[in-house]
C-alpha positions in Angstrom: 57.9 -3.9 36.8 56.9 -0.2 36.7 58.0 0.0 33.3 56.0 -3.3 31.8 52.7 -1.5 33.4 53.7 1.5 32.2 53.7 -0.5 29.0 50.0 -1.9 29.7 48.2 1.3 30.3 49.8 2.3 28.2 48.6 -0.5 25.1 45.4 -0.3 27.2 44.6 2.9 26.9 45.6 2.7 23.2 43.0 -0.4 22.8 40.2 1.9 24.2 41.1 5.2 21.6 41.5 2.9 19.0 38.0 1.4 19.6 36.4 4.7 20.7 37.6 6.4 17.0 36.5 3.2 14.9 32.9 3.8 16.7 32.9 7.4 16.2 33.6 6.5 12.6 30.9 3.5 12.7 28.1 6.6 14.1 29.0 9.1 11.7 28.3 6.6 8.8 25.7 6.0 9.6 24.9 9.4 10.2 25.2 10.1 6.9 23.4 7.5 5.5 20.3 8.3 7.7 19.8 11.0 10.0 16.0 12.5 12.3 14.5 15.8 10.8 11.7 17.6 11.4 8.7 17.3 9.0 8.2 21.3 8.8 12.0 20.9 6.8 9.6 18.9 4.0 7.0 21.3 3.8 4.5 19.6 5.4 2.4 21.6 8.1 -0.1 19.7 9.7 -1.7 16.0 9.7 -4.8 16.0 8.1 -8.0 13.3 7.7 -9.8 12.8 4.9 -12.9 10.9 3.5 -12.9 10.4 0.1 -16.4 8.4 -0.7 -16.1 6.9 -5.0 -17.4 3.5 -6.3 -15.0 0.7 -8.6 -15.9 -0.5 -11.4 -14.6 -4.2 -12.0 -15.8 -5.0 -15.1 -14.4 -8.8 -16.3 -15.3 -9.1 -19.4 -16.6 -7.4 -23.3 -15.1 -4.9 -25.4 -14.6 -2.7 -22.5 -13.5 -5.2 -19.6 -11.3 -3.5 -16.8 -10.1 -6.3 -15.9 -8.2 -9.2 -17.2 -7.6 -12.5 -16.0 -3.0 -13.5 -15.5 -3.2 -17.0 -16.9 -0.7 -18.1 -14.1 -1.3 -22.2 -13.2 0.8 -24.9 -11.0 0.3 -28.4 -12.1 -1.7 -28.8 -8.3 -4.6 -26.1 -9.3 -7.5 -27.1 -8.4 -10.1 -26.2 -11.5 -13.3 -27.6 -9.6 -12.8 -25.3 -7.1 -15.2 -22.8 -7.3 -13.6 -19.7 -5.9 -10.8 -20.4 -8.5 -8.1 -20.8 -5.5 -4.9 -18.9 -7.0 -6.4 -17.0 -10.2 -4.3 -13.7 -10.5 -5.8 -10.5 -11.8 -5.1 -6.8 -13.1 -6.4 -4.5 -12.8 -7.2 -0.8 -14.5 -10.9 0.0 -13.0 -12.4 3.8 -13.2 -13.4 4.6 -9.7 -16.8 7.4 -10.1 -18.7 9.5 -8.4 -21.7 8.0 -9.0 -22.7 3.7 -8.9 -23.2 4.6 -12.5 -20.2 4.3 -14.6 -20.7 7.0 -16.9 -20.7 9.3 -13.9 -17.4 11.5 -13.6 -14.6 9.8 -13.1 -12.0 10.4 -10.3 -9.2 8.0 -11.0 -8.5 4.8 -11.5 -8.5 1.8 -9.0 -4.6 0.3 -11.0 -2.9 -3.4 -9.7 -4.0 -6.5 -8.9 -5.7 -9.2 -6.6 -5.1 -13.0 -6.6 -8.1 -15.4 -5.1 -5.9 -16.2 -1.7 -8.6 -18.5 0.3 -9.2 -22.0 -0.7 -13.1 -22.1 1.1 -14.6 -18.5 0.7 -13.9 -15.6 -1.9 -11.4 -13.8 0.3 -9.0 -11.9 -2.4 -5.1 -10.0 -1.3 -5.7 -6.9 -2.6 -2.8 -4.8 -3.6 -4.0 -1.4 -5.6 -3.0 1.8 -5.8 -5.6 5.0 -6.5 -4.4 6.7 -8.8 -6.8 10.3 -8.8 -7.6 12.3 -11.3 -9.3 15.0 -9.9 -9.6 18.5 -7.8 -6.7 18.8 -5.4 -5.7 15.1 -5.3 -5.4 15.1 -9.2 -1.7 13.6 -9.6 -1.8 12.0 -6.1 -1.9 8.3 -5.0 -3.1 5.6 -2.3 -1.7 2.5 -1.6 -4.0 -0.4 -0.8 -2.8 -3.8 1.1 -4.7 -6.3 2.5 -8.0 -9.0 2.5 -11.4 -8.9 0.9 -13.3 -11.4 2.0 -15.9 -10.1 -1.0 -19.2 -12.0 0.5 -19.4 -10.0 3.8 -21.5 -7.0 3.3 -18.8 -4.9 5.4 -15.1 -4.6 4.7 -12.1 -3.0 5.9 -9.1 -2.7 3.7 -5.7 -0.6 4.8 -4.0 2.1 3.4 -0.5 2.2 3.9 0.9 4.5 1.7 0.4 7.6 -0.8 2.0 10.6 -2.7 1.4 13.4 -3.8 -1.1 15.1 -1.3 -1.4 11.9 0.6 2.8 11.8 1.6 2.6 9.6 4.5 -0.7 8.1 5.0 -2.4 5.9 6.7 -5.8 4.3 7.2 -8.7 1.9 5.8 -11.2 1.6 3.2 -14.2 0.7 4.0 -15.5 -1.1 0.9 -19.5 -2.8 0.1 -20.9 -4.3 -2.9 -22.7 -2.2 -3.9 -24.5 -4.6 -7.6 -22.5 -8.1 -8.7 -23.2 -9.6 -11.9 -21.3 -12.2 -13.9 -19.1 -9.2 -16.1 -19.7 -6.1 -13.7 -18.9 -5.5 -9.8 -20.0 -2.2 -8.5 -17.9 -1.8 -5.4 -18.5 1.1 -3.1 -15.6 2.9 -1.0 -15.4 5.1 1.8 -11.7 5.6 2.6 -10.6 7.2 5.9 -6.8 8.8 5.7 -4.7 10.5 7.6 -1.7 12.6 5.7 0.0 15.5 6.1 -0.9 18.8 4.3 
């Protein structure tokens, strides 16, 4: 009986060692795949809050159009809707210092927007602001959010960035400066946390 009890304890001890080994090996696999690091190891020093102010020019027709409608229609697309629910637009819009489209350009808004509401003019915006001037040259900010176009002031989230704007988060406060059938000028005030 003592011999069988010793075999049972040895077997249990073996199982415990086996599972510890399996768990340790799995844990080390996770450490190879991902691990904690310090911000300073990436050369980043401190977090900063920046404010950017510029104008977005959406030109929807003419020889200098910066926006095109992508022709994608479902069989149930309702063309009688005043807001053309489901329309998709691709943009490469200039960003300027002043409302005048001929003022100094500081970058481009590149991406797309979709008319995402059946009852109002509300867009899903998916944009990168690609900056070309000053210390922001070569850096981008990414916007992903709802833009209720007919509201006086809208807010859209800044969900990331690169270059100067690594680890960016914040929001864009948006106001329509002017709008015609061919050209919308939209004022952007962007508030963004990022590391420098």
